[in-house]
N, CA, C and O atoms as a GROMACS GRO file, in nm:
protein
  444
    1MET      N    1   6.479  -2.158 -11.907
    1MET     CA    2   6.446  -2.037 -11.980
    1MET      C    3   6.504  -1.918 -11.904
    1MET      O    4   6.511  -1.920 -11.780
    2ASN      N    5   6.546  -1.817 -11.976
    2ASN     CA    6   6.604  -1.704 -11.905
    2ASN      C    7   6.496  -1.604 -11.861
    2ASN      O    8   6.383  -1.606 -11.910
    3ARG      N    9   6.534  -1.520 -11.768
    3ARG     CA   10   6.440  -1.426 -11.707
    3ARG      C   11   6.375  -1.334 -11.810
    3ARG      O   12   6.254  -1.310 -11.805
    4ASP      N   13   6.454  -1.282 -11.902
    4ASP     CA   14   6.397  -1.191 -12.002
    4ASP      C   15   6.296  -1.263 -12.092
    4ASP      O   16   6.192  -1.206 -12.127
    5LEU      N   17   6.326  -1.384 -12.128
    5LEU     CA   18   6.232  -1.460 -12.212
    5LEU      C   19   6.103  -1.488 -12.135
    5LEU      O   20   5.994  -1.479 -12.192
    6ASP      N   21   6.115  -1.520 -12.008
    6ASP     CA   22   5.995  -1.539 -11.925
    6ASP      C   23   5.908  -1.414 -11.925
    6ASP      O   24   5.786  -1.424 -11.939
    7ARG      N   25   5.969  -1.298 -11.911
    7ARG     CA   26   5.892  -1.172 -11.908
    7ARG      C   27   5.829  -1.144 -12.044
    7ARG      O   28   5.717  -1.094 -12.050
    8LEU      N   29   5.900  -1.175 -12.152
    8LEU     CA   30   5.841  -1.158 -12.285
    8LEU      C   31   5.718  -1.246 -12.302
    8LEU      O   32   5.619  -1.204 -12.362
    9TYR      N   33   5.724  -1.367 -12.250
    9TYR     CA   34   5.606  -1.455 -12.257
    9TYR      C   35   5.491  -1.400 -12.172
    9TYR      O   36   5.375  -1.413 -12.209
   10ASP      N   37   5.524  -1.338 -12.058
   10ASP     CA   38   5.419  -1.273 -11.978
   10ASP      C   39   5.351  -1.164 -12.060
   10ASP      O   40   5.229  -1.151 -12.060
   11MET      N   41   5.433  -1.085 -12.130
   11MET     CA   42   5.378  -0.979 -12.214
   11MET      C   43   5.293  -1.038 -12.326
   11MET      O   44   5.183  -0.990 -12.352
   12TRP      N   45   5.345  -1.142 -12.391
   12TRP     CA   46   5.275  -1.206 -12.501
   12TRP      C   47   5.137  -1.256 -12.457
   12TRP      O   48   5.037  -1.233 -12.524
   13ASP      N   49   5.135  -1.326 -12.342
   13ASP     CA   50   5.008  -1.378 -12.291
   13ASP      C   51   4.908  -1.266 -12.264
   13ASP      O   52   4.790  -1.280 -12.295
   14SER      N   53   4.955  -1.156 -12.206
   14SER     CA   54   4.866  -1.044 -12.178
   14SER      C   55   4.815  -0.978 -12.305
   14SER      O   56   4.698  -0.941 -12.314
   15ILE      N   57   4.901  -0.964 -12.402
   15ILE     CA   58   4.860  -0.908 -12.532
   15ILE      C   59   4.754  -0.997 -12.596
   15ILE      O   60   4.653  -0.948 -12.646
   16GLU      N   61   4.778  -1.127 -12.593
   16GLU     CA   62   4.680  -1.222 -12.649
   16GLU      C   63   4.545  -1.208 -12.578
   16GLU      O   64   4.440  -1.209 -12.643
   17ASN      N   65   4.547  -1.196 -12.446
   17ASN     CA   66   4.422  -1.181 -12.372
   17ASN      C   67   4.352  -1.050 -12.405
   17ASN      O   68   4.230  -1.047 -12.422
   18ILE      N   69   4.427  -0.943 -12.415
   18ILE     CA   70   4.367  -0.814 -12.453
   18ILE      C   71   4.300  -0.826 -12.589
   18ILE      O   72   4.186  -0.783 -12.607
   19GLN      N   73   4.370  -0.884 -12.683
   19GLN     CA   74   4.314  -0.896 -12.817
   19GLN      C   75   4.195  -0.992 -12.822
   19GLN      O   76   4.102  -0.972 -12.900
   20LYS      N   77   4.198  -1.094 -12.739
   20LYS     CA   78   4.085  -1.188 -12.734
   20LYS      C   79   3.958  -1.116 -12.686
   20LYS      O   80   3.851  -1.134 -12.744
   21TYR      N   81   3.971  -1.036 -12.582
   21TYR     CA   82   3.854  -0.970 -12.525
   21TYR      C   83   3.807  -0.849 -12.606
   21TYR      O   84   3.692  -0.807 -12.594
   22THR      N   85   3.896  -0.793 -12.687
   22THR     CA   86   3.857  -0.675 -12.765
   22THR      C   87   3.837  -0.708 -12.913
   22THR      O   88   3.813  -0.618 -12.994
   23GLU      N   89   3.847  -0.835 -12.948
   23GLU     CA   90   3.824  -0.873 -13.086
   23GLU      C   91   3.679  -0.840 -13.124
   23GLU      O   92   3.585  -0.886 -13.060
   24ASN      N   93   3.664  -0.762 -13.229
   24ASN     CA   94   3.534  -0.722 -13.281
   24ASN      C   95   3.454  -0.633 -13.184
   24ASN      O   96   3.334  -0.612 -13.204
   25ARG      N   97   3.519  -0.582 -13.082
   25ARG     CA   98   3.450  -0.492 -12.988
   25ARG      C   99   3.545  -0.381 -12.946
   25ARG      O  100   3.666  -0.401 -12.931
   26LYS      N  101   3.489  -0.265 -12.928
   26LYS     CA  102   3.564  -0.151 -12.874
   26LYS      C  103   3.565  -0.161 -12.722
   26LYS      O  104   3.481  -0.228 -12.662
   27LEU      N  105   3.660  -0.095 -12.661
   27LEU     CA  106   3.672  -0.098 -12.516
   27LEU      C  107   3.543  -0.053 -12.447
   27LEU      O  108   3.503  -0.110 -12.346
   28ASN      N  109   3.478   0.051 -12.502
   28ASN     CA  110   3.357   0.102 -12.438
   28ASN      C  111   3.237   0.009 -12.454
   28ASN      O  112   3.132   0.033 -12.394
   29GLN      N  113   3.252  -0.098 -12.534
   29GLN     CA  114   3.146  -0.197 -12.547
   29GLN      C  115   3.161  -0.311 -12.445
   29GLN      O  116   3.072  -0.396 -12.433
   30LEU      N  117   3.272  -0.312 -12.374
   30LEU     CA  118   3.296  -0.415 -12.273
   30LEU      C  119   3.230  -0.375 -12.142
   30LEU      O  120   3.214  -0.256 -12.113
   31ASN      N  121   3.193  -0.474 -12.064
   31ASN     CA  122   3.137  -0.442 -11.934
   31ASN      C  123   3.250  -0.402 -11.837
   31ASN      O  124   3.368  -0.412 -11.871
   32GLU      N  125   3.212  -0.357 -11.720
   32GLU     CA  126   3.309  -0.305 -11.624
   32GLU      C  127   3.415  -0.409 -11.585
   32GLU      O  128   3.533  -0.377 -11.573
   33LEU      N  129   3.372  -0.532 -11.566
   33LEU     CA  130   3.466  -0.638 -11.529
   33LEU      C  131   3.564  -0.667 -11.642
   33LEU      O  132   3.683  -0.687 -11.617
   34GLU      N  133   3.516  -0.669 -11.764
   34GLU     CA  134   3.605  -0.691 -11.879
   34GLU      C  135   3.704  -0.577 -11.894
   34GLU      O  136   3.821  -0.600 -11.924
   35GLN      N  137   3.658  -0.454 -11.874
   35GLN     CA  138   3.749  -0.340 -11.881
   35GLN      C  139   3.856  -0.348 -11.772
   35GLN      O  140   3.972  -0.315 -11.797
   36ALA      N  141   3.817  -0.390 -11.653
   36ALA     CA  142   3.913  -0.406 -11.544
   36ALA      C  143   4.016  -0.514 -11.580
   36ALA      O  144   4.134  -0.500 -11.547
   37GLY      N  145   3.972  -0.617 -11.646
   37GLY     CA  146   4.064  -0.721 -11.692
   37GLY      C  147   4.165  -0.668 -11.791
   37GLY      O  148   4.284  -0.702 -11.784
   38ILE      N  149   4.118  -0.586 -11.883
   38ILE     CA  150   4.208  -0.526 -11.982
   38ILE      C  151   4.312  -0.441 -11.911
   38ILE      O  152   4.431  -0.449 -11.943
   39VAL      N  153   4.270  -0.359 -11.815
   39VAL     CA  154   4.363  -0.275 -11.740
   39VAL      C  155   4.464  -0.364 -11.667
   39VAL      O  156   4.583  -0.332 -11.662
   40HIS      N  157   4.418  -0.474 -11.611
   40HIS     CA  158   4.508  -0.567 -11.542
   40HIS      C  159   4.613  -0.622 -11.639
   40HIS      O  160   4.731  -0.628 -11.604
   41PHE      N  161   4.572  -0.661 -11.758
   41PHE     CA  162   4.667  -0.714 -11.856
   41PHE      C  163   4.768  -0.606 -11.898
   41PHE      O  164   4.884  -0.637 -11.921
   42LEU      N  165   4.724  -0.481 -11.908
   42LEU     CA  166   4.817  -0.372 -11.937
   42LEU      C  167   4.916  -0.353 -11.823
   42LEU      O  168   5.033  -0.322 -11.846
   43GLN      N  169   4.870  -0.370 -11.700
   43GLN     CA  170   4.959  -0.362 -11.586
   43GLN      C  171   5.066  -0.472 -11.592
   43GLN      O  172   5.183  -0.447 -11.564
   44ILE      N  173   5.024  -0.591 -11.630
   44ILE     CA  174   5.120  -0.702 -11.642
   44ILE      C  175   5.225  -0.671 -11.747
   44ILE      O  176   5.343  -0.697 -11.727
   45ILE      N  177   5.182  -0.615 -11.860
   45ILE     CA  178   5.277  -0.578 -11.965
   45ILE      C  179   5.379  -0.479 -11.910
   45ILE      O  180   5.498  -0.492 -11.936
   46GLY      N  181   5.332  -0.380 -11.835
   46GLY     CA  182   5.422  -0.281 -11.777
   46GLY      C  183   5.514  -0.341 -11.672
   46GLY      O  184   5.633  -0.308 -11.667
   47GLU      N  185   5.460  -0.428 -11.589
   47GLU     CA  186   5.541  -0.491 -11.485
   47GLU      C  187   5.644  -0.585 -11.547
   47GLU      O  188   5.759  -0.589 -11.502
   48ALA      N  189   5.606  -0.660 -11.648
   48ALA     CA  190   5.700  -0.748 -11.717
   48ALA      C  191   5.810  -0.666 -11.785
   48ALA      O  192   5.926  -0.707 -11.786
   49SER      N  193   5.774  -0.552 -11.841
   49SER     CA  194   5.874  -0.463 -11.902
   49SER      C  195   5.973  -0.414 -11.798
   49SER      O  196   6.093  -0.409 -11.823
   50ARG      N  197   5.922  -0.377 -11.682
   50ARG     CA  198   6.007  -0.329 -11.573
   50ARG      C  199   6.101  -0.439 -11.524
   50ARG      O  200   6.214  -0.410 -11.484
   51ALA      N  201   6.055  -0.564 -11.528
   51ALA     CA  202   6.134  -0.676 -11.478
   51ALA      C  203   6.240  -0.726 -11.577
   51ALA      O  204   6.327  -0.805 -11.540
   52LEU      N  205   6.234  -0.679 -11.701
   52LEU     CA  206   6.340  -0.714 -11.796
   52LEU      C  207   6.472  -0.657 -11.746
   52LEU      O  208   6.474  -0.553 -11.680
   53THR      N  209   6.580  -0.725 -11.776
   53THR     CA  210   6.710  -0.673 -11.734
   53THR      C  211   6.739  -0.542 -11.806
   53THR      O  212   6.694  -0.519 -11.918
   54THR      N  213   6.814  -0.457 -11.739
   54THR     CA  214   6.853  -0.329 -11.799
   54THR      C  215   6.927  -0.354 -11.930
   54THR      O  216   6.907  -0.281 -12.028
   55GLU      N  217   7.012  -0.454 -11.932
   55GLU     CA  218   7.089  -0.486 -12.053
   55GLU      C  219   6.996  -0.521 -12.169
   55GLU      O  220   7.020  -0.480 -12.283
   56PHE      N  221   6.892  -0.596 -12.140
   56PHE     CA  222   6.796  -0.634 -12.243
   56PHE      C  223   6.724  -0.510 -12.297
   56PHE      O  224   6.714  -0.492 -12.419
   57ARG      N  225   6.675  -0.426 -12.207
   57ARG     CA  226   6.602  -0.305 -12.251
   57ARG      C  227   6.693  -0.212 -12.332
   57ARG      O  228   6.648  -0.149 -12.427
   58GLU      N  229   6.820  -0.205 -12.294
   58GLU     CA  230   6.914  -0.121 -12.369
   58GLU      C  231   6.944  -0.180 -12.506
   58GLU      O  232   6.956  -0.107 -12.605
   59LYS      N  233   6.957  -0.311 -12.511
   59LYS     CA  234   6.988  -0.378 -12.639
   59LYS      C  235   6.872  -0.366 -12.737
   59LYS      O  236   6.893  -0.346 -12.857
   60TYR      N  237   6.750  -0.379 -12.687
   60TYR     CA  238   6.630  -0.375 -12.772
   60TYR      C  239   6.554  -0.246 -12.744
   60TYR      O  240   6.440  -0.248 -12.697
   61ASN      N  241   6.619  -0.136 -12.774
   61ASN     CA  242   6.563  -0.005 -12.739
   61ASN      C  243   6.469   0.053 -12.844
   61ASN      O  244   6.430   0.170 -12.835
   62ASP      N  245   6.431  -0.027 -12.944
   62ASP     CA  246   6.330   0.020 -13.039
   62ASP      C  247   6.190   0.013 -12.979
   62ASP      O  248   6.094   0.065 -13.037
   63ILE      N  249   6.179  -0.050 -12.864
   63ILE     CA  250   6.054  -0.048 -12.787
   63ILE      C  251   6.071   0.056 -12.678
   63ILE      O  252   6.173   0.059 -12.610
   64ASN      N  253   5.970   0.140 -12.661
   64ASN     CA  254   5.979   0.246 -12.560
   64ASN      C  255   5.943   0.189 -12.423
   64ASN      O  256   5.832   0.207 -12.373
   65TRP      N  257   6.039   0.120 -12.363
   65TRP     CA  258   6.018   0.054 -12.234
   65TRP      C  259   5.979   0.155 -12.127
   65TRP      O  260   5.893   0.127 -12.043
   66VAL      N  261   6.041   0.271 -12.129
   66VAL     CA  262   6.014   0.373 -12.027
   66VAL      C  263   5.867   0.414 -12.030
   66VAL      O  264   5.804   0.428 -11.926
   67GLU      N  265   5.813   0.432 -12.150
   67GLU     CA  266   5.674   0.472 -12.164
   67GLU      C  267   5.579   0.361 -12.116
   67GLU      O  268   5.479   0.389 -12.050
   68ILE      N  269   5.612   0.238 -12.148
   68ILE     CA  270   5.529   0.125 -12.107
   68ILE      C  271   5.528   0.115 -11.954
   68ILE      O  272   5.422   0.096 -11.893
   69ILE      N  273   5.645   0.128 -11.894
   69ILE     CA  274   5.656   0.119 -11.748
   69ILE      C  275   5.586   0.238 -11.682
   69ILE      O  276   5.519   0.222 -11.580
   70ALA      N  277   5.600   0.355 -11.739
   70ALA     CA  278   5.535   0.474 -11.683
   70ALA      C  279   5.382   0.459 -11.688
   70ALA      O  280   5.314   0.499 -11.594
   71PHE      N  281   5.330   0.403 -11.796
   71PHE     CA  282   5.186   0.384 -11.805
   71PHE      C  283   5.138   0.283 -11.702
   71PHE      O  284   5.030   0.299 -11.644
   72ARG      N  285   5.217   0.179 -11.679
   72ARG     CA  286   5.184   0.083 -11.574
   72ARG      C  287   5.174   0.152 -11.439
   72ARG      O  288   5.084   0.123 -11.361
   73ASN      N  289   5.267   0.244 -11.413
   73ASN     CA  290   5.265   0.317 -11.286
   73ASN      C  291   5.138   0.401 -11.272
   73ASN      O  292   5.082   0.412 -11.163
   74ILE      N  293   5.095   0.460 -11.380
   74ILE     CA  294   4.970   0.537 -11.378
   74ILE      C  295   4.853   0.444 -11.348
   74ILE      O  296   4.767   0.476 -11.265
   75LEU      N  297   4.849   0.330 -11.416
   75LEU     CA  298   4.740   0.235 -11.394
   75LEU      C  299   4.734   0.186 -11.250
   75LEU      O  300   4.625   0.168 -11.195
   76VAL      N  301   4.849   0.166 -11.190
   76VAL     CA  302   4.854   0.111 -11.054
   76VAL      C  303   4.835   0.218 -10.948
   76VAL      O  304   4.761   0.198 -10.851
   77HIS      N  305   4.900   0.333 -10.965
   77HIS     CA  306   4.903   0.433 -10.858
   77HIS      C  307   4.803   0.547 -10.875
   77HIS      O  308   4.769   0.615 -10.779
   78GLN      N  309   4.757   0.567 -10.998
   78GLN     CA  310   4.660   0.674 -11.022
   78GLN      C  311   4.535   0.615 -11.087
   78GLN      O  312   4.477   0.674 -11.179
   79TYR      N  313   4.497   0.500 -11.038
   79TYR     CA  314   4.388   0.421 -11.098
   79TYR      C  315   4.257   0.497 -11.111
   79TYR      O  316   4.178   0.471 -11.202
   80SER      N  317   4.232   0.591 -11.021
   80SER     CA  318   4.105   0.664 -11.028
   80SER      C  319   4.105   0.770 -11.138
   80SER      O  320   4.001   0.826 -11.171
   81ASN      N  321   4.222   0.797 -11.194
   81ASN     CA  322   4.234   0.899 -11.298
   81ASN      C  323   4.266   0.841 -11.436
   81ASN      O  324   4.306   0.914 -11.526
   82VAL      N  325   4.249   0.711 -11.451
   82VAL     CA  326   4.282   0.649 -11.579
   82VAL      C  327   4.180   0.692 -11.684
   82VAL      O  328   4.060   0.678 -11.665
   83ASP      N  329   4.231   0.743 -11.794
   83ASP     CA  330   4.147   0.787 -11.905
   83ASP      C  331   4.126   0.668 -11.998
   83ASP      O  332   4.219   0.624 -12.066
   84MET      N  333   4.005   0.616 -12.001
   84MET     CA  334   3.978   0.497 -12.081
   84MET      C  335   3.989   0.524 -12.232
   84MET      O  336   4.006   0.431 -12.310
   85ASP      N  337   3.980   0.651 -12.273
   85ASP     CA  338   4.004   0.683 -12.413
   85ASP      C  339   4.150   0.658 -12.449
   85ASP      O  340   4.180   0.611 -12.559
   86ILE      N  341   4.241   0.688 -12.357
   86ILE     CA  342   4.382   0.660 -12.378
   86ILE      C  343   4.405   0.510 -12.381
   86ILE      O  344   4.478   0.459 -12.467
   87VAL      N  345   4.344   0.438 -12.289
   87VAL     CA  346   4.354   0.292 -12.288
   87VAL      C  347   4.305   0.236 -12.422
   87VAL      O  348   4.369   0.148 -12.479
   88SER      N  349   4.195   0.286 -12.470
   88SER     CA  350   4.140   0.240 -12.597
   88SER      C  351   4.237   0.265 -12.712
   88SER      O  352   4.257   0.177 -12.797
   89ARG      N  353   4.298   0.382 -12.716
   89ARG     CA  354   4.396   0.413 -12.822
   89ARG      C  355   4.517   0.321 -12.813
   89ARG      O  356   4.568   0.276 -12.915
   90ILE      N  357   4.561   0.293 -12.693
   90ILE     CA  358   4.675   0.203 -12.675
   90ILE      C  359   4.640   0.064 -12.729
   90ILE      O  360   4.721   0.002 -12.798
   91ILE      N  361   4.522   0.018 -12.698
   91ILE     CA  362   4.479  -0.115 -12.745
   91ILE      C  363   4.472  -0.119 -12.897
   91ILE      O  364   4.516  -0.215 -12.960
   92GLU      N  365   4.417  -0.016 -12.956
   92GLU     CA  366   4.398  -0.014 -13.101
   92GLU      C  367   4.528   0.014 -13.178
   92GLU      O  368   4.552  -0.046 -13.282
   93ARG      N  369   4.610   0.104 -13.126
   93ARG     CA  370   4.727   0.150 -13.201
   93ARG      C  371   4.857   0.082 -13.157
   93ARG      O  372   4.935   0.039 -13.241
   94ASP      N  373   4.880   0.072 -13.027
   94ASP     CA  374   5.010   0.030 -12.978
   94ASP      C  375   5.023  -0.120 -12.954
   94ASP      O  376   5.129  -0.178 -12.977
   95ILE      N  377   4.917  -0.183 -12.908
   95ILE     CA  378   4.924  -0.326 -12.875
   95ILE      C  379   4.959  -0.411 -12.998
   95ILE      O  380   5.043  -0.501 -12.986
   96PRO      N  381   4.899  -0.388 -13.115
   96PRO     CA  382   4.938  -0.470 -13.232
   96PRO      C  383   5.086  -0.455 -13.268
   96PRO      O  384   5.151  -0.553 -13.306
   97VAL      N  385   5.138  -0.335 -13.257
   97VAL     CA  386   5.281  -0.311 -13.287
   97VAL      C  387   5.368  -0.380 -13.183
   97VAL      O  388   5.466  -0.446 -13.217
   98LEU      N  389   5.331  -0.366 -13.056
   98LEU     CA  390   5.407  -0.430 -12.950
   98LEU      C  391   5.404  -0.582 -12.966
   98LEU      O  392   5.504  -0.650 -12.941
   99LYS      N  393   5.291  -0.635 -13.006
   99LYS     CA  394   5.279  -0.780 -13.026
   99LYS      C  395   5.380  -0.829 -13.130
   99LYS      O  396   5.447  -0.930 -13.109
  100GLU      N  397   5.391  -0.759 -13.241
  100GLU     CA  398   5.488  -0.796 -13.345
  100GLU      C  399   5.630  -0.792 -13.292
  100GLU      O  400   5.710  -0.881 -13.318
  101LYS      N  401   5.661  -0.687 -13.217
  101LYS     CA  402   5.797  -0.673 -13.165
  101LYS      C  403   5.828  -0.779 -13.060
  101LYS      O  404   5.938  -0.835 -13.060
  102VAL      N  405   5.734  -0.808 -12.973
  102VAL     CA  406   5.755  -0.911 -12.871
  102VAL      C  407   5.771  -1.047 -12.938
  102VAL      O  408   5.858  -1.125 -12.900
  103GLN      N  409   5.688  -1.075 -13.036
  103GLN     CA  410   5.699  -1.202 -13.108
  103GLN      C  411   5.836  -1.216 -13.174
  103GLN      O  412   5.898  -1.322 -13.169
  104SER      N  413   5.884  -1.108 -13.234
  104SER     CA  414   6.016  -1.110 -13.296
  104SER      C  415   6.127  -1.134 -13.195
  104SER      O  416   6.221  -1.209 -13.221
  105LEU      N  417   6.115  -1.069 -13.079
  105LEU     CA  418   6.217  -1.088 -12.975
  105LEU      C  419   6.216  -1.231 -12.923
  105LEU      O  420   6.322  -1.289 -12.900
  106ILE      N  421   6.099  -1.287 -12.903
  106ILE     CA  422   6.089  -1.426 -12.856
  106ILE      C  423   6.158  -1.519 -12.956
  106ILE      O  424   6.234  -1.608 -12.916
  107LYS      N  425   6.132  -1.500 -13.083
  107LYS     CA  426   6.194  -1.584 -13.185
  107LYS      C  427   6.346  -1.570 -13.184
  107LYS      O  428   6.418  -1.669 -13.196
  108GLN      N  429   6.394  -1.447 -13.170
  108GLN     CA  430   6.539  -1.423 -13.167
  108GLN      C  431   6.606  -1.492 -13.048
  108GLN      O  432   6.714  -1.550 -13.061
  109ILE      N  433   6.543  -1.485 -12.935
  109ILE     CA  434   6.602  -1.539 -12.812
  109ILE      C  435   6.593  -1.692 -12.810
  109ILE      O  436   6.684  -1.759 -12.759
  110GLU      N  437   6.486  -1.746 -12.863
  110GLU     CA  438   6.468  -1.891 -12.859
  110GLU      C  439   6.559  -1.966 -12.955
  110GLU      O  440   6.573  -2.088 -12.943
  111VAL      N  441   6.619  -1.896 -13.048
  111VAL     CA  442   6.706  -1.962 -13.148
  111VAL      C  443   6.828  -2.021 -13.083
  111VAL      O  444   6.912  -2.080 -13.151
   0.00000   0.00000   0.00000
């Protein structure tokens, strides 16, 4: 398997975990440990995005890789200032869209 496909699967797995833990529940309904897990999965998505080859990110530029990576940096380096309302919006609004795009990319590459 190629490196970019491996990273897409890392993203896919993290998205699946986020959706599993937030299915039928809002982020503020999760306990502290579950919320920390969600933040961890978002970090993985950002780190996997950063690890994609530059050529891949340029070719599939309909995904805002820079924004995903920048958010990962905030989660990792400014962890005490993470706004959980923003995290909640990302989970509700952006994660489902990203899931569709990642799934599409996986299918394209695996062909």
